[in-house]
N, C-alpha and C positions, 0 to 999 in steps of 0.2 A: 397752084396757089390757093390757099384757104382764105375765104372772106371771113375776117374776124368778127365774132359776135360782139355786140355792144354789151357793156356792163351796166347793171342797175344796182345802185346802193340805196338802201332805205335807212334813214336816220331820224332820230327824234330828240332826245334830251340828254344824251351822254357825250359831251364834247371830247372828253379824254379818250373814250373808246373809239369814237369816230375818227379822231386824228391818228390813232394807232392803226386802224383799219386802212385808212387812206395812205399813210406812209408805207405800209407793207405793200399795198397794191401798186404804188408808184415804183417799187423796186422790182416788180415783175418784168420779165423779159419783153413782153408784148405791150406793156402799158403805154409806151410812147407811140404805139401804132393804133391804139384802141380808143373807142368813143365811150365816155362815161356819163351816165345820167344819175343825178343824185336827187332823190325825193325826200324832202324834209317835212315831217308831219308838224301840224300846228298845235297850239296849246288847247287844253280842255277848258270848258267854260268856268270850271271851279279851280283852275290852276292857281297856285300860289305865286307870289312875286319871285321866289327862288326858282320855281319850276320854269317860269317864263324867262328868267335870266339864262338858265341852262339851254333852253331852246334857242335863244338869241346867240349864245356862244357857239352852238352847233352851226348856225348860219355863218358865223365868222370863220370857223374852222374850214368849212367846205370851200370857202372863197380864198383861203390862205395861199394855196399853190395851184399850179396847173398840173393836176394829178395825172392826167392822161393827155393824149393828143388833142381831144376835144372834151370839154366838160360842160354839161347842161344841168342847171340847177332849177328844180321845181319846188317851191315852198308853198305849203298849204296854209290858208288863212285860218282854218279851223281844224280841230283834231278829227282825223278820219279813223284812227285805230289801225293796228297792224294789218289785219286781214284786208280791209278795204283799200288801204294804201298799196299793199302788194298786188292785189287783184287789179286795181286800176292802173298802177304804174307799169306792171309787166304787160298788161294788155296794150297800153299805148305804145310801148317800145316794140313789141312783137308786130303790131300793125305796120310799123315803119320798117323793121329790119328782118322779120321772119324767124329770128332766133335770139336768144338772150342768155346772159350769165347773171345770176342774182346773188347779191351779198346783203347782209345786214350789218349794222354798225358796230358789231362786237366780234368780228371775224378777222383774225390776222392770217394772211395768206402766205403760202410758200412762194418763193420767186418763180416756181414752175406752175403755179396755179392756173394762170391764163393759158399757158401752152397746153396743159393737160385738158382743160375744159374745151378749148377750141379743137384740139385733136380728136377728142371724144365726140364732140358734136358732129364733126366731119365724118368720122368713122361709122357712127350709128345713124346718120341722117336718113338713110333710106331703109332703115329697119323699122317696120311698122310696129313691132312689138316693144320697142324701146320708147318710153314716154319721157324719161328724164335722165340726166347725168348728175351725180352728186360728187362733191369734193370731200365729203366726210363719211364716217362709218361709226358703228357702235364702239365703245371704249375697248382698247386692246385687251385689258384684263378680263373682259367678259366674252369677247368673241375672238377666238384665235384662228387664224387661217392655217389650214393644213400645210405642213412643210413641203409636201410633194405637189402642191397646187402651182401650176406653171404660168399663171397669168397675174397681172397686177390690178385687175378689176374683177368684180364678180356680179352675178345676177342677183338682184334683191326683189322680193315681193313687196317691199315697203320703200317708198321714196323717202329721201333724207333731205331735210329742208335747211340745213346749215351750209350754205354754199352750194348752189345747184344751177342747172341749165335746162332749157327745153326749147321746143320749136312751136311755131304758131299753130300748126295743124293739130298738135297734141293739146295745147292749152285751150283751143276752141271747143274741145270735146268735154270739158269739165262742166258739170251741172252744179253751179254755185247755189242754186235754190233749194237743194236737197229734196226735189220733187220725187225722187226715186225711193225715199227712205221707207215709206209704209210698205211697199211691196217687198223690199229687201228684208225688213224686220219680220215678215211673215214667212220667210223661207229659211229654215234652219240650216239647210245645206249651203246656201249662199253665205250665211253668217260664218259658218265653220270654215268655208273656203277663204273668205276675206280675212279672217283672224289667223290664217297661216303666216301673215306678216307680223303677228303680235296679238296677244289676247286683249290688248287695250284698244284695238282699232275700232271695233263696233261701239265700245263705251265712249270713245271720243266723238264719234258721229252723233250719238245721243246727247252728249254734253253740248255739242255745237247746235243741235236742234233746239235744246232748252236754253241756249244763250248763257251757258255756264262757262264757256270758253269762246274765244274769238279767233278761230283757226281757219286759215285758207288751206293749210298743209294737209289736214285730214280729208278734206274734200278733193284735193289733188290726188292723194293716195287712193281714194275710192275710184277716181277716174281711171287710174291704172288698172284696178281690178275689173271694172265694168268693161274695159276695152281689151281685156286679156293681155295687158301690157306689164312691163317690168321696168325697174330702175337699174342703172349701172352705178355701183359704188366702188371706191378704191380700196385696195387692201391696206394701204397706208394713207392717212389723211393728208390733204393739202391745205387744211385750215385748222387754226387753233382758236377755239372759242374762249375768249377772255371775259365773257359777259356774265358768267355765273358767280357774281360777287355781291348779289343783293341789290344792284342798282337798276336792274331792268324790270319792266312790267311783266314780261312773260318768262323770266328766268329766275331761278332760285339763288341760293347762296352756298352751292356745293360744287366747287370747281375740280375736285379731286378726280372725278370720273369723266370729265369732259375736256380736259386739257390734252393737247396732242403735241408730239415732237415732230414739227413739220420739216425738220432737217432730214428726215427719212424719206421724204417725198421724192419720187423719181422724175427725172427730166423726160425720159422716153419710155413710158410704161407700155407693157404688152397688153393689148386689149383682147378680151375673149371674143372670138369670132363666131363660135357655135354657142348660141344662147341656151345654156342648160343650167338647171339648178344643181349645184354641188350639194349633196346630201349633208355633208359635215357642216358646211357653212350655213345652210338653211336651218338645221337643227340648233346650231349655236345661236343663230339670230333669234329663233323662236324662244329658246330658253332664256335669253336676255330679257325678253319682254313678257315672259310668263309670270303672273303675279303670285303664284303659289310660293310660299316661303319654305326653304329647306330647313331641316332640323339643325340646331346649333352645331352638333358634332360633325355634320356634313360640311357646314360652312368653314369650320376650323380646319378640317382636312383639305378642303379646296384651297384655302388661303395658304396653308403650308406647302401644298403642291405648287402653287403659283410662285411662291418665294424660292422654290428650288428650280424654277424655270420650266415647270411642266404644265400641262393643261389641267383643267378641272377634272377631278375623278368622278364627282357626282354631278350629272347634268340632267335637267328635266327634259324628257323627250315625250311629248304627247303623241307625236306622229313621226314616222320616218318617211322621208320623201326620196324618190329616185332622182 
């Protein structure tokens, strides 16, 4: 018997998105057996009347139904911001339960989402090199899984923060203060190694240090790297991100590359037992996050190739990994 992990949902000022997320979660197979914690952030000091009204509506939405077996609602009196809300809320729940499944208020889940997350948490619980489980992956048109790949999940050097799970012992090893940053930045080999998960990784650490972004996720990703750990990502997404519509603080207005067909999600995925880096997947992942722009003629050929159901012909590969 698997002890089910509690679910933590973070909400702020998008009542429509929150209700879609909760309705989908309620349809999950294990929802009626799960404990749900909902953390609602408070209004900013300079919030308008309209913004305060939306926050009030979110409070009404989360109380509308009994979404899971148990529902615990925590409402902040003042605005904490996304990073502090997640760090604080996840820490509280992990201290009580030892493991956790995390959602934000713009993620519509597959009916198999909770089963996948709980099964993966159980399967990888004693694997010290696994720091997190994700329910999402890079867009299908940018990262194609090889046809001969026999598993339904893969090893990733970069954690994915849109629907994820972790354990208390992993979360406790995160240095949220960035005290390691000076030593890291003076070591070119470490920077190169960290950026295997994407050329934007170190840049985001610097932006977090300079308070240009408010990200718990990049610090969590760095904890993976420092502890020689990896994330487990699915070949087919279990979440559909409906938040890229211009309404969110930390999301843009481009849903084309971030929407997923969650009807493809598998009820009984095959987990990879030998934790190895598949070179094709790692290279595709790296290419997706590589900022160098391809010439227009290469983009056109790649687009035509994808329309014909084939893979990109021109892929940027700075390194090849075994």
